[in-house]
C-alpha positions as CSV (number, residue, x, y, z in Angstrom):
1,X,0.0,0.0,0.0
2,X,1.4,3.4,-0.9
3,X,1.3,6.4,1.3
4,X,-0.9,9.2,-0.1
5,X,0.9,12.3,-1.2
6,X,0.3,15.3,1.0
7,X,0.3,18.8,-0.4
8,X,3.4,20.6,0.9
9,X,1.3,23.5,2.1
10,X,-0.8,21.1,4.3
11,X,2.4,19.5,5.6
12,X,3.8,23.0,6.4
13,X,0.7,24.0,8.2
14,X,0.8,20.9,10.3
15,X,4.5,21.1,11.1
16,X,4.6,24.9,11.7
17,X,1.2,25.5,13.4
18,X,-0.7,22.4,14.4
19,X,2.3,20.5,15.8
20,X,3.0,23.5,18.1
21,X,-0.5,23.6,19.6
22,X,-1.4,22.3,23.0
23,X,-3.3,19.0,23.4
24,X,-6.5,20.9,24.1
25,X,-6.1,23.2,21.2
26,X,-5.4,20.4,18.8
27,X,-8.5,18.6,20.0
28,X,-10.6,21.7,19.5
29,X,-9.2,22.1,16.0
30,X,-10.0,18.5,15.1
31,X,-13.6,19.0,16.3
32,X,-13.9,22.2,14.2
33,X,-12.6,20.4,11.1
34,X,-14.8,17.3,11.6
35,X,-17.9,19.4,12.3
36,X,-17.2,21.5,9.2
37,X,-16.8,18.4,7.0
38,X,-20.0,16.8,8.3
39,X,-22.0,20.0,7.7
40,X,-20.8,20.3,4.1
41,X,-22.5,17.1,2.9
42,X,-19.4,16.1,1.0
43,X,-20.2,13.3,-1.4
44,X,-17.1,11.3,-0.3
45,X,-18.3,11.1,3.3
46,X,-20.4,7.9,3.9
47,X,-23.3,8.9,6.1
48,X,-22.9,5.7,8.0
49,X,-19.5,7.0,9.2
50,X,-20.7,10.3,10.6
51,X,-20.6,10.8,14.3
52,X,-23.8,10.8,16.3
53,X,-24.2,13.3,19.1
54,X,-23.6,10.5,21.6
55,X,-20.3,9.6,19.8
56,X,-19.2,13.2,20.2
57,X,-20.1,13.3,23.8
58,X,-18.3,10.0,24.4
59,X,-15.2,11.4,22.7
60,X,-15.3,14.6,24.7
61,X,-15.7,12.7,27.9
62,X,-12.8,10.4,27.1
63,X,-10.6,13.2,26.0
64,X,-11.3,15.2,29.2
65,X,-10.6,12.2,31.3
66,X,-7.4,11.5,29.5
67,X,-6.3,15.2,29.7
68,X,-7.1,15.2,33.4
69,X,-5.1,12.0,34.0
70,X,-2.1,13.5,32.1
71,X,-2.2,16.8,33.9
72,X,-3.1,15.5,37.4
73,X,-0.6,12.6,37.3
74,X,-3.4,10.1,37.9
75,X,-4.1,7.2,35.5
76,X,-7.2,5.7,36.9
77,X,-10.3,7.9,36.4
78,X,-12.9,5.5,37.8
């Protein structure tokens, strides 16, 4: 399997901007991008792959627990 070619501009944006963002900012950026893509009704997006509101809530919950564990030094959040 070949690796898809990435536009140098996209690679530059990732390396120079996204890679320097904090974990929380990267997560917020990912949410913005994914929400934008799902609202555009892009033909290449299979509707069965879109995230439900519950999926988004589960991801946010997990992400917040993970960030809390990282920043508080605790690993078990139960």
